[in-house]
Structures are given as structure tokens and as C-alpha cells.
C-alpha positions, 0 to 999 in steps of 0.5 A: 732716267724716266721710263719712257726715255728708257724704253726709247733708247732700249731697241737703239742700245741692244742694236748697238751691243749686237753690231758691236757683238759682230765686229768684236768676236769672243777673243782669248785677249783684246789690245785696245786700238783705233779700230775698237775705243769709241768716243762720245762727248760726257754730260760735261763735254755737251754742256762745254760744247754749248758753252762753246756755241754761245761764246762764238756767236757772242764774239761775232756779234760783239767782235770781241778778239778775247772772246775769239780767243778764250772760244779757241782756246777752250776748243784746243784744250778739248781736242787736246784732252780727246787725244789724251784719253785716246793715248790713254787707252789705246795699246792697253791689253786685257786678258782673263784670269783663272775661273774657278768653278761655284755653287748656283747662287754663289758669285762668280769671280772674273779676273781680268788682268791688264797690261800696257803694252808701251813700258813708257805709258800709265793708264790713269782713270780706268773703270771696268764692268761686266755688260749684264741684260738687266740693271745698273753697271757695276763698276771697279776703278784701277790704274794701270803703271808702266810695266806693271800688270794689274788685276780687277775682280768683277762679279757675276751672279749665274742663277742656273746650273752648268756652263756660262759664258762670262758676259761682255766686259765694258772699260770706260775712261773720262781721263783727263778732263771728263768731258769725253767718254772713251769706251771699249767692249770685249768679250772673253772666251772664258766659261764658267762652270756652275755646280747646283745648289745643294738641298737644305737642310741636308736629307738623311742620307740614302745609298745603295750598296755594291754589295747588295744592289737595289737595296737602299739604307740610312748611312751612318756617319759615325765609325763602325766596329770594321774600321781598321785601327792600329797602336797610338803614335806619337803625333797622333790627334786625341780625337782619333783614339778609339777609347772602347778598343783601348779600354779592350786592349789595356784590360788584355794587358797590352797596355797600347793605345789604339787609334784609327788607322786609315782616313776612310772609315766606310771600307765597302763602296756606296753608290748615291742614286737618283732612284734612293731620292725618293722625288720625282723631279730632275733638279730636286733629285740633282739638288739632294745627290749634290748635298750627299755627294758634298757629305760624303767628300767630307767623311771621306768614303768611297762612293759611286753616282748614278744621275737622273739621266743614267749616266754612272760614275765609278766608286772613288774618292778624293778632290778630282773624284768630287770635281767630276761629281759635281761637274757630271750633275752641273750639266745632267740633263743639259742640251750640251756640255759647253755653250 
């Protein structure tokens, strides 16, 4: 489409989207009916209309009975296709699937679950996409069989950390003849949490020992002499054997292999502090803290987090603690946690 025509249509399109947003507010699910299905002829439909008009004028001028019959037959077929297309969408229910957090810059998966309320009706030729502010729509095509639930996964790329509302969903169909475009809008209530992107490459990890507050020092990823050990048991991995202590045990005559006793090599709790990043900007501090948090979790340490805003999260470990820290980093400094 030429830029001049696109610029002419842009205000009208934006006005239509605002009117539709007021008419259909955000909801957990939506069932299509006569109040939310919109219809316009497609490009092929407009050409068919012009052709029918020419046939009608020619039939009137030349008094062609077969011309009348052909014109009215094609018109009736077009109207029947409009009824079939509307029936194809009527009763279709849309709802949102489970949304998982993603890191900044990654694609967020948006699962849309479709099901027909009528057990005897199939949904044919359905196209679903997310309405973005710019760019062409990325359509996903699907058919919904009767008595079955179909899921189509759409994607969006958030470019900022924090909570993001799922974009508006557009559903379209040109079934059965392609001469009418039937579509509907739906604004889901779901929110996607976007974690901040970690700094790459990963910087050297600095922490603050809670036993010596205010002292920053590099954290080694290796095993220290304070690691707990135990005797080897059948099924233990060979890489968990502490060969230095095993050699000592063999020298003393015990004859037992020694392995690491726990999965947390660091016994003291660490504080990952924004002040230890040596960076001035909050966004740079958050990116570095994110990298440190991921590294500490991969090493199964026990750590606490001190964010640039002053919020403190007590030391802990595990997947839930990781999610809590990443979620706090995602919304740190934002005006509100949820839009």
C-alpha cells in the first residue's frame, strides 16, 4: 500500500480501534456472536459486486432473462456465503492459556484456546494474530473441530522489563468463498512478566558477606575446603568425588572414597548488592544483578538481594527464590507492579 494511502487510512483505523476497545473491554474470555463479529467485503468481494452490477445493467439494457437469472443466482450465492461465514464464527469461544515469564528481548508465548460452544459445528479457515502498534500481523491458521479444544500459540516480543498486557487478539475468517471478511477483536486480561536481560558477557561476581557487611570480594565458583563431605555410596557420580580428601583418607588407612555431601558448596549467606556492581545507572545495575542472580542459582548458593531502589530480599535458595528475585528486579523502579 502506498505511503500516502496508508497515512490517509491511519487516523480512521486508530479511531476504529479506540471505538472497538470501548465497546469490548478486557475480559478473561470471549464468545463470538452478532454483537462482536464485523463483516466487510474482501477485495474479491468488491470485484464480485462490480461484476454483478455490470451484469444487472447489461441485462436491463438488453432484456436478457438468462442475464437476470445469472445475476440473481450469483447474488444469492454471495448472501448465502455471508450467512455461512457468520455461522462459522458464531458460538466460538476464546480464552487465554497459561502465560510464563520471559527475559527481556525474548519471544513471549501467548497460547489462545479456541472451542465451539456448539457440539455439532466445526470452525473452518480461522486466522488468529496479535494486534501490534506497528508492522504487519503474523497470522496463525487453524481449524476447530466439533467437541475438541484447539490451542494456537502466538508470540510477542516485549522490549522493556516489567508487566506487559497481552496485545489485542484479532480473529478473522473468509470462509467459505473468500468474498467476505469476517473478523472480531478480543482484549485478554492476561499479563506477561518480563525479566530484565542479564548482562553479557557475565561480569565477575562480587558479593557482600553478611558476616562482614560492607566488604566486597570476588566469589569463587569452585569448591572450598569448607565443603561438607561424606563416604561414597553406590550411585554417586564420579565427578562428585573429592580426590584430594580421598587421597588423604586412603593414606590414613580408611580406604573410603569421599564425595561432596551437599548440593550447596557455600555455607554462608551472600548478599548480591547493587552497590557492589560499581555502576551508576539503575538499568545497568539491574542487568548486572540479574546475571549474578542466575549464576548464584546455577551454583545452588544461598543468597540475598539488595536492589537499587533499596528493597531487600532475605537470603534463600531454590526456584521460588529465583523467581522472586527476578520478579523484583523486573519491577524495580517502575511506577506500579501491574499495569
